[in-house]
VOTI-907481 format. One record per atom (N, C-alpha, C): x, y, z; residue number from 1. Coordinates in pm, 1 decimal. Example, Ala and Ser with C-alpha at 12.3 -4.5 7.8 and 13.67 -1.06 7.14 Angstrom:
<recs>
REC         u         v         w  num
REC    1319.0    -569.0     780.0    1
REC    1230.0    -450.0     780.0    1
REC    1320.0    -330.0     780.0    1
REC    1285.0    -225.0     708.0    2
REC    1367.0    -106.0     714.0    2
REC    1290.0       3.0     787.0    2
</recs>
This chain:
<recs>
REC         u         v         w  num
REC   -1622.9    1300.7   -1295.7    1
REC   -1619.0    1442.6   -1261.1    1
REC   -1494.3    1472.1   -1179.0    1
REC   -1424.9    1580.5   -1214.2    2
REC   -1303.3    1617.6   -1142.2    2
REC   -1338.6    1674.2   -1006.2    2
REC   -1258.1    1639.7    -907.3    3
REC   -1275.7    1693.8    -772.9    3
REC   -1231.4    1839.5    -772.9    3
REC   -1306.6    1932.1    -710.4    4
REC   -1264.8    2071.8    -704.5    4
REC   -1127.4    2084.6    -641.4    4
REC   -1043.3    2179.7    -689.6    5
REC    -907.0    2191.1    -638.5    5
REC    -899.9    2212.4    -488.4    5
REC    -999.7    2281.5    -431.5    6
REC    -995.6    2313.4    -290.0    6
REC   -1042.6    2199.1    -202.0    6
REC   -1094.8    2091.5    -262.7    7
REC   -1148.1    1981.5    -183.9    7
REC   -1034.5    1905.3    -115.5    7
REC   -1064.2    1853.5       2.5    8
REC    -966.1    1775.1      76.3    8
REC    -940.5    1642.3       5.5    8
REC    -813.9    1609.5     -13.8    9
REC    -779.3    1481.5     -73.8    9
REC    -814.7    1368.7      22.7    9
REC    -858.9    1257.4     -33.9   10
REC    -897.1    1140.9      45.4   10
REC    -794.6    1030.3      23.9   10
REC    -742.9     975.9     134.0   11
REC    -644.0     868.7     125.7   11
REC    -697.0     743.1     193.2   11
REC    -686.6     630.9     124.1   12
REC    -719.9     500.5     180.3   12
REC    -590.4     423.8     204.3   12
REC    -570.9     381.2     327.6   13
REC    -452.0     304.4     364.4   13
REC    -498.1     166.4     409.4   13
REC    -461.8      62.6     335.3   14
REC    -500.8     -72.7     375.0   14
REC    -405.0    -123.2     482.6   14
REC    -455.6    -209.7     568.7   15
REC    -373.4    -258.4     679.4   15
REC    -326.3    -144.6     768.2   15
REC    -417.5     -49.4     794.1   16
REC    -378.7      71.8     864.2   16
REC    -390.2      67.0    1015.1   16
REC    -425.4     -48.2    1070.6   17
REC    -452.6     -52.8    1214.7   17
REC    -327.3     -66.7    1300.5   17
REC    -210.1     -91.8    1238.1   18
REC     -88.2    -105.7    1318.7   18
REC      33.8     -81.5    1231.3   18
REC     149.2     -73.0    1297.0   19
REC     277.1     -67.5    1227.6   19
REC     291.0      47.6    1130.4   19
REC     349.2      17.5    1014.7   20
REC     375.3     119.8     914.4   20
REC     245.5     182.1     864.7   20
REC     142.5     100.8     844.0   21
REC      15.5     153.6     795.4   21
REC     -43.8     257.2     889.4   21
REC     -38.2     229.0    1018.2   22
REC     -88.6     322.1    1119.3   22
REC     -11.6     453.4    1112.5   22
REC     120.9     445.1    1099.6   23
REC     203.2     565.4    1093.4   23
REC     179.5     643.2     964.2   23
REC     157.0     573.1     854.0   24
REC     124.0     640.7     728.2   24
REC      -6.0     719.2     743.5   24
REC    -104.4     657.8     807.8   25
REC    -229.9     728.6     833.9   25
REC    -205.2     855.1     915.5   25
REC    -122.8     843.2    1018.2   26
REC     -94.7     957.9    1105.0   26
REC     -25.7    1069.3    1027.8   26
REC      74.9    1033.7     949.0   27
REC     149.2    1135.5     876.6   27
REC      65.2    1201.3     767.1   27
REC     -13.5    1123.4     696.3   28
REC     -99.8    1182.1     593.2   28
REC    -206.2    1271.8     655.3   28
REC    -260.2    1229.6     768.6   29
REC    -359.8    1312.4     836.8   29
REC    -298.9    1444.6     880.7   29
REC    -173.7    1442.7     924.3   30
REC    -106.3    1565.3     968.5   30
REC     -86.3    1662.4     852.7   30
REC     -92.5    1610.9     729.5   31
REC     -81.0    1696.7     612.0   31
REC    -216.5    1744.5     561.5   31
REC    -321.5    1710.8     634.7   32
REC    -453.5    1762.1     601.9   32
REC    -539.7    1673.1     515.5   32
REC    -495.2    1550.4     487.9   33
REC    -578.1    1460.4     408.1   33
REC    -685.8    1396.2     495.1   33
REC    -796.5    1364.2     433.5   34
REC    -899.9    1285.8     500.8   34
REC    -859.7    1139.0     489.3   34
REC    -850.3    1071.1     602.7   35
REC    -795.3     936.4     604.7   35
REC    -902.9     830.5     623.7   35
REC    -897.6     729.5     537.6   36
REC    -978.9     609.9     551.1   36
REC    -884.6     497.4     592.2   36
REC    -894.8     453.8     715.4   37
REC    -807.5     349.4     768.7   37
REC    -872.2     214.7     743.0   37
REC    -815.3     138.6     651.2   38
REC    -872.1       9.5     615.5   38
REC    -812.7    -103.1     698.0   38
REC    -898.1    -191.6     746.6   39
REC    -853.6    -308.1     823.1   39
REC    -959.7    -416.2     812.5   39
REC    -915.7    -542.2     814.4   40
REC   -1013.1    -651.2     805.6   40
REC   -1073.4    -684.0     941.4   40
REC   -1001.1    -654.4    1050.3   41
REC   -1051.9    -676.1    1185.4   41
REC   -1120.5    -548.8    1232.6   41
REC   -1252.4    -553.3    1244.3   42
REC   -1328.6    -432.9    1275.0   42
REC   -1292.5    -373.6    1410.8   42
REC   -1274.6    -458.1    1510.9   43
REC   -1243.9    -407.7    1645.0   43
REC   -1109.7    -335.6    1647.2   43
REC   -1008.0    -397.6    1588.5   44
REC    -875.7    -335.8    1585.3   44
REC    -875.3    -211.6    1497.7   44
REC    -947.8    -217.4    1387.8   45
REC    -953.5    -103.7    1297.2   45
REC   -1021.0      16.7    1360.5   45
REC   -1132.4      -6.8    1427.0   46
REC   -1202.8     104.7    1492.4   46
REC   -1118.7     165.2    1604.7   46
REC   -1050.3      80.5    1679.2   47
REC    -965.0     129.0    1788.1   47
REC    -853.1     216.9    1733.2   47
REC    -788.4     170.7    1626.1   48
REC    -679.2     247.4    1566.7   48
REC    -729.2     379.0    1508.6   48
REC    -843.1     373.8    1439.3   49
REC    -898.9     495.1    1380.5   49
REC    -935.5     596.7    1488.0   49
REC    -989.5     548.3    1599.2   50
REC   -1025.9     638.1    1708.6   50
REC    -902.0     703.7    1768.1   50
REC    -792.3     630.8    1777.5   51
REC    -668.0     686.8    1830.2   51
REC    -618.9     802.6    1744.9   51
REC    -637.3     791.3    1615.4   52
REC    -588.3     893.3    1523.3   52
REC    -691.7     999.1    1489.4   52
REC    -818.2     973.7    1522.8   53
REC    -924.2    1065.7    1485.4   53
REC    -954.5    1061.5    1337.4   53
REC    -945.3     941.8    1276.7   54
REC    -973.9     924.8    1134.6   54
REC   -1089.0     825.9    1118.2   54
REC   -1125.0     796.8     994.1   55
REC   -1238.7     710.0     964.8   55
REC   -1193.4     565.5     942.9   55
REC   -1270.1     473.4     995.4   56
REC   -1242.5     331.6     975.7   56
REC   -1324.1     276.5     860.1   56
REC   -1261.0     190.7     781.5   57
REC   -1329.0     120.7     672.7   57
REC   -1297.7     -27.6     685.5   57
REC   -1400.5    -108.4     701.6   58
REC   -1380.0    -253.7     706.4   58
REC   -1346.3    -300.6     566.6   58
REC   -1230.3    -365.5     554.3   59
REC   -1180.2    -399.7     422.4   59
REC   -1085.3    -518.6     431.6   59
REC   -1121.5    -626.6     366.8   60
REC   -1035.2    -744.0     355.3   60
REC    -986.3    -747.9     211.6   60
REC    -861.2    -707.0     189.5   61
REC    -812.1    -693.1      52.1   61
REC    -804.7    -827.0     -21.6   61
REC    -798.4    -936.7      52.5   62
REC    -792.0   -1068.1     -10.9   62
REC    -926.6   -1111.6     -67.9   62
REC   -1031.1   -1039.1     -35.1   63
REC   -1166.9   -1071.2     -79.1   63
REC   -1215.6    -962.6    -175.1   63
REC   -1221.4    -990.4    -305.8   64
REC   -1263.0    -887.0    -401.2   64
REC   -1402.5    -832.8    -374.3   64
REC   -1490.7    -914.8    -316.9   65
REC   -1624.5    -865.5    -283.2   65
REC   -1618.5    -763.2    -170.3   65
REC   -1529.9    -785.7     -73.2   66
REC   -1510.9    -690.9      35.3   66
REC   -1456.1    -558.9     -17.2   66
REC   -1362.5    -566.3    -111.6   67
REC   -1305.8    -445.2    -171.3   67
REC   -1413.3    -368.9    -247.9   67
REC   -1492.8    -439.2    -326.4   68
REC   -1597.9    -374.0    -404.4   68
REC   -1700.5    -307.8    -313.9   68
REC   -1736.8    -375.7    -204.9   69
REC   -1833.9    -319.6    -111.7   69
REC   -1778.0    -195.2     -43.9   69
REC   -1651.1    -199.8      -6.9   70
REC   -1588.1     -83.4      56.6   70
REC   -1583.0      33.9     -39.9   70
REC   -1550.6       6.9    -165.6   71
REC   -1543.1     113.3    -265.7   71
REC   -1678.2     180.8    -283.5   71
REC   -1783.9     102.0    -279.0   72
REC   -1918.5     158.3    -292.3   72
REC   -1952.2     246.5    -172.8   72
REC   -1906.7     205.8     -53.2   73
REC   -1938.0     282.1      68.3   73
REC   -1860.2     413.4      76.8   73
REC   -1730.9     409.6      43.9   74
REC   -1646.2     527.0      70.8   74
REC   -1644.3     628.4     -42.0   74
REC   -1674.6     587.4    -163.0   75
REC   -1672.8     682.5    -272.9   75
REC   -1532.5     709.9    -324.5   75
REC   -1510.7     826.8    -385.7   76
REC   -1382.1     855.9    -449.8   76
REC   -1264.0     855.5    -353.0   76
REC   -1154.6     802.5    -399.7   77
REC   -1028.6     800.9    -325.3   77
REC    -920.9     861.4    -414.5   77
REC    -842.5     952.8    -360.1   78
REC    -737.0    1020.0    -436.4   78
REC    -600.7     956.3    -416.8   78
REC    -577.7     901.7    -297.7   79
REC    -449.3     840.2    -264.4   79
REC    -476.5     699.6    -212.6   79
REC    -417.9     601.0    -278.8   80
REC    -435.4     461.8    -239.5   80
REC    -301.5     406.9    -195.6   80
REC    -292.6     366.2     -70.0   81
REC    -170.1     306.3     -17.4   81
REC    -197.3     158.8       9.5   81
REC    -141.7      73.6     -75.4   82
REC    -159.1     -71.0     -60.7   82
REC     -53.1    -122.1      36.7   82
REC     -86.9    -112.5     165.0   83
REC       6.6    -146.7     271.4   83
REC     -17.5    -285.0     331.6   83
REC    -139.4    -334.9     325.4   84
REC    -170.3    -464.3     387.6   84
REC     -77.0    -572.0     334.8   84
REC     -20.5    -649.5     425.0   85
REC      71.3    -754.2     381.8   85
REC      86.6    -862.8     486.3   85
REC     129.9    -978.3     441.5   86
REC     157.5   -1091.7     530.9   86
REC     298.3   -1142.6     502.7   86
REC     355.5   -1212.8     601.3   87
REC     495.7   -1255.2     592.2   87
REC     512.0   -1398.0     645.7   87
REC     449.6   -1495.7     580.6   88
REC     468.4   -1634.1     625.3   88
REC     598.5   -1691.0     572.7   88
REC     646.0   -1794.6     636.9   89
REC     767.3   -1860.9     590.8   89
REC     731.9   -1965.0     485.2   89
REC     833.9   -2018.0     419.2   90
REC     809.8   -2121.0     319.4   90
REC     919.2   -2123.5     214.5   90
REC     928.2   -2237.1     146.0   91
REC    1024.5   -2253.9      38.1   91
REC     952.1   -2299.4     -87.9   91
REC    1021.1   -2290.4    -199.3   92
REC     960.2   -2323.0    -328.6   92
REC     911.9   -2467.1    -332.6   92
REC     989.1   -2560.6    -278.0   93
REC     956.6   -2702.9    -290.1   93
REC     878.9   -2758.2    -171.0   93
REC     837.7   -2671.6     -78.4   94
REC     755.4   -2718.5      32.9   94
REC     623.2   -2774.4     -18.5   94
REC     575.9   -2879.2      46.3   95
REC     448.8   -2938.2       4.2   95
REC     329.9   -2850.1      40.9   95
REC     340.9   -2776.3     147.9   96
REC     231.7   -2690.5     194.0   96
REC     225.0   -2564.8     107.6   96
REC     118.1   -2551.4      32.2   97
REC     103.2   -2436.4     -56.7   97
REC      28.3   -2320.2       7.9   97
REC     -20.3   -2338.0     131.1   98
REC    -100.9   -2232.6     193.3   98
REC     -25.5   -2101.0     212.5   98
REC     105.1   -2102.1     248.7   99
REC     174.0   -1972.8     258.9   99
REC     179.2   -1898.1     125.5   99
REC     190.4   -1971.7      16.6  100
REC     193.9   -1908.7    -115.3  100
REC      58.8   -1845.8    -148.6  100
REC     -47.0   -1919.0    -121.2  101
REC    -180.1   -1865.0    -149.9  101
REC    -209.4   -1742.4     -63.9  101
REC    -171.3   -1749.2      62.6  102
REC    -195.0   -1635.7     152.0  102
REC    -117.0   -1513.5     105.0  102
REC       9.8   -1533.6      71.6  103
REC      92.4   -1422.0      27.4  103
REC      37.0   -1357.7     -99.3  103
REC       0.8   -1438.1    -195.7  104
REC     -49.1   -1380.3    -320.0  104
REC    -187.8   -1320.1    -302.5  104
REC    -271.9   -1382.1    -221.6  105
REC    -405.2   -1326.7    -198.5  105
REC    -398.3   -1186.7    -137.8  105
REC    -306.5   -1166.9     -44.0  106
REC    -296.3   -1038.1      25.2  106
REC    -197.7    -944.2     -43.5  106
REC     -74.3    -990.2     -62.2  107
REC      32.8    -902.1    -109.0  107
REC      19.3    -862.4    -255.7  107
REC     -32.8    -952.6    -337.7  108
REC     -46.4    -921.2    -480.1  108
REC    -190.5    -894.0    -520.9  108
REC    -277.9    -993.6    -503.7  109
REC    -415.9    -975.0    -548.6  109
REC    -487.3    -865.4    -469.9  109
REC    -450.9    -849.1    -342.0  110
REC    -512.0    -741.4    -264.6  110
REC    -490.0    -606.7    -330.4  110
REC    -368.1    -582.5    -377.6  111
REC    -338.1    -457.0    -446.6  111
REC    -407.9    -450.0    -582.0  111
REC    -415.0    -562.6    -650.5  112
REC    -483.9    -564.2    -780.0  112
REC    -631.2    -527.7    -763.4  112
REC    -697.2    -587.0    -663.0  113
REC    -840.3    -558.8    -642.8  113
REC    -863.2    -411.9    -605.4  113
REC    -779.5    -357.3    -518.1  114
REC    -801.0    -217.5    -478.8  114
REC    -770.9    -123.0    -594.7  114
REC    -669.9    -153.2    -674.2  115
REC    -640.7     -68.6    -790.3  115
REC    -756.6     -70.5    -889.3  115
REC    -812.6    -187.5    -911.9  116
REC    -927.6    -195.7   -1003.3  116
REC   -1048.2    -119.8    -949.1  116
REC   -1060.5    -116.1    -817.9  117
REC   -1175.5     -49.2    -757.0  117
REC   -1161.6     102.5    -756.4  117
REC   -1039.5     153.7    -738.3  118
REC   -1023.6     297.3    -712.8  118
REC    -950.0     375.7    -821.7  118
REC    -864.5     311.3    -899.0  119
REC    -788.3     386.5    -998.7  119
REC    -874.5     440.4   -1112.6  119
REC    -976.9     367.5   -1162.2  120
REC   -1060.5     426.5   -1267.0  120
REC   -1119.8     562.0   -1226.4  120
REC   -1160.6     576.6   -1101.4  121
REC   -1212.8     705.0   -1054.9  121
REC   -1105.5     812.9   -1054.2  121
REC    -982.3     774.2   -1020.0  122
REC    -871.4     870.3   -1024.8  122
REC    -852.8     921.8   -1167.2  122
REC    -859.7     831.5   -1263.3  123
REC    -842.8     870.8   -1402.6  123
REC    -954.1     964.9   -1446.8  123
REC   -1075.1     936.9   -1403.3  124
REC   -1188.0    1023.8   -1439.5  124
REC   -1171.9    1164.1   -1381.4  124
REC   -1120.0    1171.9   -1258.7  125
REC   -1106.3    1302.0   -1192.3  125
REC    -975.9    1373.4   -1226.4  125
REC    -884.2    1303.1   -1291.2  126
REC    -760.0    1365.9   -1332.8  126
REC    -656.9    1381.0   -1223.5  126
REC    -666.1    1298.7   -1119.3  127
REC    -566.6    1302.8   -1012.0  127
REC    -566.9    1170.2    -937.2  127
REC    -447.7    1120.7    -905.4  128
REC    -438.6     999.6    -824.4  128
REC    -295.5     967.9    -788.2  128
REC    -279.7     905.2    -672.5  129
REC    -149.4     858.0    -628.3  129
REC    -168.1     716.9    -573.6  129
REC     -94.6     621.2    -627.6  130
REC     -99.8     482.9    -582.3  130
REC      39.1     445.1    -530.9  130
REC      44.1     396.6    -409.1  131
REC     171.0     353.5    -350.6  131
REC     157.0     207.1    -309.7  131
REC     233.2     122.0    -373.8  132
REC     235.0     -19.5    -339.1  132
REC     352.7     -43.1    -243.4  132
REC     321.0     -82.3    -121.2  133
REC     425.3    -102.7     -21.8  133
REC     488.9    -238.4     -46.3  133
REC     608.4    -235.6     -99.9  134
REC     680.5    -356.2    -138.1  134
REC     792.2    -382.7     -38.1  134
REC     902.1    -438.1     -85.5  135
REC    1012.5    -475.0       2.5  135
REC    1137.2    -500.0     -80.6  135
REC    1253.3    -476.3     -20.5  136
REC    1376.3    -514.8     -86.6  136
REC    1382.8    -663.6    -111.4  136
REC    1307.5    -741.4     -32.0  137
REC    1301.1    -885.9     -53.5  137
REC    1231.1    -921.2    -184.4  137
REC    1160.3    -825.0    -242.3  138
REC    1095.5    -846.8    -370.7  138
REC    1175.7    -793.4    -487.7  138
REC    1296.4    -744.1    -459.4  139
REC    1382.0    -689.0    -564.5  139
REC    1471.9    -797.9    -622.1  139
REC    1456.7    -826.1    -749.7  140
REC    1543.0    -923.5    -815.2  140
REC    1687.6    -875.7    -809.2  140
REC    1706.4    -743.7    -815.3  141
REC    1840.6    -686.9    -810.4  141
REC    1910.5    -713.7    -677.8  141
REC    1832.8    -743.0    -573.0  142
REC    1890.0    -768.4    -441.6  142
REC    1882.1    -915.8    -402.2  142
REC    1848.8   -1000.0    -500.7  143
REC    1857.9   -1144.3    -480.0  143
REC    1735.2   -1212.6    -424.8  143
REC    1622.4   -1140.7    -414.3  144
REC    1499.3   -1201.8    -362.6  144
REC    1523.8   -1274.6    -230.7  144
REC    1588.9   -1206.9    -138.7  145
REC    1613.9   -1266.6      -8.4  145
REC    1483.0   -1277.9      69.2  145
REC    1486.0   -1357.3     174.5  146
REC    1366.3   -1373.5     255.7  146
REC    1286.8   -1495.9     216.6  146
REC    1178.4   -1525.1     289.7  147
REC    1095.3   -1642.1     259.7  147
REC    1042.8   -1637.2     116.4  147
REC    1047.3   -1750.6      49.1  148
REC    1011.9   -1754.9     -92.6  148
REC     871.1   -1701.7    -122.8  148
REC     766.2   -1741.8     -49.3  149
REC     633.1   -1689.9     -83.3  149
REC     625.5   -1537.2     -74.6  149
REC     687.6   -1482.5      28.5  150
REC     685.4   -1337.5      47.6  150
REC     763.2   -1267.7     -63.7  150
REC     884.5   -1313.3     -89.7  151
REC     969.1   -1248.9    -189.3  151
REC     904.8   -1251.6    -328.0  151
REC     852.4   -1366.1    -366.5  152
REC     794.1   -1378.6    -500.0  152
REC     667.1   -1294.3    -510.8  152
REC     586.3   -1290.4    -404.9  153
REC     464.3   -1209.3    -409.9  153
REC     496.6   -1060.7    -419.2  153
REC     603.4   -1016.9    -351.7  154
REC     643.2    -876.5    -360.1  154
REC     705.4    -844.4    -496.0  154
REC     776.0    -940.8    -555.2  155
REC     826.6    -921.3    -691.1  155
REC     710.7    -906.1    -789.2  155
REC     605.1    -984.3    -766.4  156
REC     485.7    -971.2    -850.1  156
REC     419.7    -834.8    -829.2  156
REC     418.5    -786.2    -705.5  157
REC     363.2    -653.4    -677.8  157
REC     444.1    -546.0    -749.2  157
REC     576.0    -562.5    -753.1  158
REC     659.5    -468.6    -826.6  158
REC     625.0    -468.1    -975.1  158
REC     604.6    -587.6   -1030.5  159
REC     567.6    -597.9   -1172.0  159
REC     432.5    -532.1   -1197.0  159
REC     339.3    -550.0   -1103.6  160
REC     208.3    -485.4   -1115.3  160
REC     224.1    -333.8   -1116.9  160
REC     313.4    -283.0   -1034.3  161
REC     338.4    -139.3   -1029.6  161
REC     383.2     -87.5   -1166.0  161
REC     476.3    -158.0   -1228.1  162
REC     527.7    -116.3   -1358.8  162
REC     418.0    -118.1   -1463.9  162
REC     339.8    -225.8   -1466.4  163
REC     236.1    -239.2   -1568.5  163
REC     125.0    -136.1   -1549.6  163
REC      83.2    -113.4   -1424.5  164
REC     -22.2     -14.6   -1401.8  164
REC      26.3     124.9   -1438.1  164
REC     148.5     157.1   -1400.1  165
REC     201.6     290.0   -1433.5  165
REC     204.3     311.7   -1584.1  165
REC     228.8     204.2   -1659.4  166
REC     233.7     217.4   -1805.4  166
REC      94.7     233.4   -1866.5  166
REC      -9.9     196.7   -1791.3  167
REC    -146.2     203.3   -1843.6  167
REC    -216.1     334.8   -1812.4  167
REC    -169.1     406.1   -1711.4  168
REC    -236.6     529.5   -1671.5  168
REC    -156.3     649.6   -1720.2  168
REC    -223.5     764.5   -1725.9  169
REC    -156.7     885.1   -1773.4  169
REC     -75.9     952.7   -1664.3  169
REC     -25.3    1070.1   -1696.9  170
REC      59.9    1144.5   -1604.6  170
REC     -13.8    1193.7   -1480.4  170
REC    -146.7    1202.1   -1486.7  171
REC    -222.3    1253.2   -1372.6  171
REC    -224.2    1156.0   -1255.4  171
REC    -203.4    1028.5   -1283.2  172
REC    -203.1     926.5   -1177.9  172
REC     -61.1     870.7   -1165.6  172
REC      -2.5     889.1   -1049.3  173
REC     132.9     840.6   -1023.7  173
REC     124.3     705.9    -952.5  173
REC     195.3     606.9   -1003.9  174
REC     195.4     473.1    -945.9  174
REC     339.3     432.8    -915.5  174
REC     369.1     408.1    -788.9  175
REC     504.6     373.8    -748.8  175
REC     503.4     266.1    -641.1  175
REC     617.5     201.7    -625.3  176
REC     637.5     104.0    -518.0  176
REC     737.7     160.8    -418.2  176
REC     718.2     126.9    -291.3  177
REC     805.7     175.8    -185.2  177
REC     862.7      59.3    -106.2  177
REC     991.9      68.3     -76.7  178
REC    1055.0     -24.5      17.2  178
REC    1077.4      51.9     147.0  178
REC    1004.9      18.5     253.8  179
REC    1019.7      93.6     378.8  179
REC    1152.2      68.3     449.3  179
REC    1221.8     -40.1     411.0  180
REC    1341.3     -80.7     483.2  180
REC    1305.2    -177.8     593.8  180
REC    1401.1    -205.5     679.7  181
REC    1379.6    -296.7     792.1  181
REC    1330.9    -213.1     909.8  181
REC    1204.8    -231.6     944.2  182
REC    1136.8    -140.2    1036.5  182
REC    1096.3    -213.0    1164.8  182
REC    1105.4    -141.4    1275.2  183
REC    1070.7    -198.4    1405.8  183
REC     918.9    -204.9    1422.7  183
REC     860.3    -307.3    1363.6  184
REC     717.7    -335.3    1376.0  184
REC     703.1    -479.9    1423.1  184
REC     580.1    -525.7    1436.0  185
REC     557.4    -665.3    1473.4  185
REC     617.6    -757.6    1367.8  185
REC     610.1    -718.7    1242.1  186
REC     667.4    -799.8    1134.6  186
REC     819.0    -788.0    1132.2  186
REC     872.0    -667.5    1148.3  187
REC    1015.3    -645.7    1138.4  187
REC    1093.2    -686.0    1261.5  187
REC    1028.5    -679.2    1378.1  188
REC    1094.5    -716.9    1502.7  188
REC    1165.7    -600.4    1568.8  188
REC    1200.3    -615.2    1696.7  189
REC    1260.9    -506.0    1773.5  189
REC    1404.1    -473.2    1732.8  189
REC    1470.0    -564.0    1660.7  190
REC    1608.5    -540.5    1622.7  190
REC    1626.3    -464.5    1492.4  190
REC    1517.1    -426.0    1428.1  191
REC    1525.4    -355.8    1300.3  191
REC    1593.5    -220.3    1317.0  191
REC    1652.9    -172.1    1208.9  192
REC    1732.0     -49.2    1218.7  192
REC    1656.0      78.5    1186.0  192
REC    1527.7      69.3    1153.2  193
REC    1449.3     189.1    1121.8  193
REC    1325.1     197.2    1209.3  193
REC    1287.1     317.4    1246.1  194
REC    1164.1     340.1    1321.4  194
REC    1045.4     336.5    1226.6  194
REC     925.5     328.4    1282.2  195
REC     806.7     330.6    1196.0  195
REC     794.3     464.9    1126.3  195
REC     837.7     571.9    1192.3  196
REC     833.2     704.1    1129.5  196
REC     921.1     707.1    1005.0  196
REC    1040.4     648.8    1016.1  197
REC    1130.1     642.9     900.3  197
REC    1074.9     551.2     792.2  197
REC    1015.3     439.6     832.5  198
REC     959.3     346.4     735.4  198
REC     844.2     404.7     657.5  198
REC     766.5     491.1     722.1  199
REC     649.5     550.5     656.6  199
REC     685.2     667.3     566.1  199
REC     800.8     726.6     585.9  200
REC     833.7     852.2     518.8  200
REC     826.5     844.6     366.6  200
REC     890.6     745.1     306.0  201
REC     890.7     735.3     159.9  201
REC     750.6     709.0     106.8  201
REC     673.1     632.1     179.5  202
REC     535.8     602.2     138.5  202
REC     452.4     729.8     135.3  202
REC     463.0     808.7     240.1  203
REC     388.3     935.1     247.7  203
REC     435.6    1030.8     138.7  203
REC     565.6    1036.5     116.0  204
REC     620.4    1121.0       9.0  204
REC     562.1    1081.6    -126.9  204
REC     559.7     952.0    -155.8  205
REC     503.8     906.3    -282.9  205
REC     353.8     931.1    -292.3  205
REC     286.3     925.8    -178.6  206
REC     141.7     949.0    -178.2  206
REC     102.5    1093.7    -195.0  206
REC     198.5    1184.1    -183.9  207
REC     169.1    1327.8    -194.7  207
REC     257.5    1394.5    -299.1  207
REC     300.5    1318.6    -399.0  208
REC     388.3    1372.5    -502.2  208
REC     323.5    1488.6    -577.2  208
REC     403.2    1586.9    -616.0  209
REC     351.3    1694.8    -701.1  209
REC     328.2    1645.1    -842.8  209
REC     273.3    1731.1    -926.9  210
REC     237.5    1692.2   -1063.0  210
REC     357.7    1647.3   -1144.6  210
REC     475.4    1699.5   -1113.1  211
REC     594.9    1661.6   -1189.1  211
REC     673.6    1549.0   -1122.7  211
REC     611.1    1480.3   -1027.0  212
REC     676.8    1371.9    -956.9  212
REC     690.1    1246.7   -1042.1  212
REC     770.6    1151.7    -996.4  213
REC     795.2    1029.5   -1074.5  213
REC     677.9     933.2   -1071.9  213
REC     678.2     841.8   -1166.9  214
REC     580.0     733.9   -1170.1  214
REC     647.1     611.3   -1229.0  214
REC     602.3     493.6   -1182.0  215
REC     657.5     369.6   -1233.3  215
REC     792.2     334.4   -1175.6  215
REC     820.6     383.7   -1053.1  216
REC     950.0     357.3    -991.9  216
REC     941.1     282.2    -861.2  216
REC    1057.8     242.5    -812.1  217
REC    1072.1     168.9    -686.7  217
REC    1166.6     252.4    -600.2  217
REC    1121.3     289.8    -478.9  218
REC    1193.9     387.4    -399.6  218
REC    1218.3     340.3    -256.6  218
REC    1337.0     373.8    -206.8  219
REC    1371.8     353.3     -67.0  219
REC    1441.4     481.7     -19.5  219
REC    1401.1     532.4      95.6  220
REC    1456.5     657.7     147.8  220
REC    1446.4     769.6      42.6  220
REC    1335.9     770.2     -29.7  221
REC    1305.6     870.9    -132.4  221
REC    1400.3     866.4    -250.6  221
REC    1475.3     758.8    -266.1  222
REC    1566.5     744.7    -378.2  222
REC    1529.3     620.8    -458.7  222
REC    1534.6     633.7    -589.5  223
REC    1500.3     521.6    -677.0  223
REC    1601.1     409.2    -661.8  223
REC    1550.3     285.5    -654.4  224
REC    1636.3     168.2    -645.8  224
REC    1602.0      72.7    -759.2  224
REC    1694.3     -16.5    -795.5  225
REC    1667.7    -111.1    -905.9  225
REC    1559.6    -212.9    -866.4  225
REC    1486.8    -257.1    -964.9  226
REC    1385.9    -359.0    -942.8  226
REC    1451.2    -494.0    -915.9  226
</recs>
């Protein structure tokens, strides 16, 4: 069933308890969307949601059962921001495979599970926006710089973005965003962009008009090569 035009759009932001995710929640809320702040740590998630005056949803994107349970609790979602991510170090030939499993469980499979949970409803209602928060480190065009597990998992997320966009119609826009180097716990204090700047392209993609792009990779609201 299609959502009535006058109904408030609902946005789910994974990893919303801090950093870019927290700022995305704030900016989307300021535009009048109902915000579901997803976090795997209930205490941190509730604290962050209370600060913003939005709703908390316990959600561990690496666990498909957790995603399915959350989807059942929250109901329809119009805007899905796959922001949850991890950044462990590692190289291709390292014996320790745990950083690779962690990166793919969160950065890639986390987005796959949430898309499977929420995009079918978007298609039924005739409206949806999916934003996969990626990185320039996942761009083959930029040399896949950064730790190997992180870069490869983000490249896989980019590929997922392309494939999903090709499977859905024009009513659902699916894009990837590179926030840039942002002053967060992950980016560090020396980064050249604020969290407000890092969140901007994500929020823009999450609120695209009907004639907006789909299947692209964007930084500073401009398309960049994969």
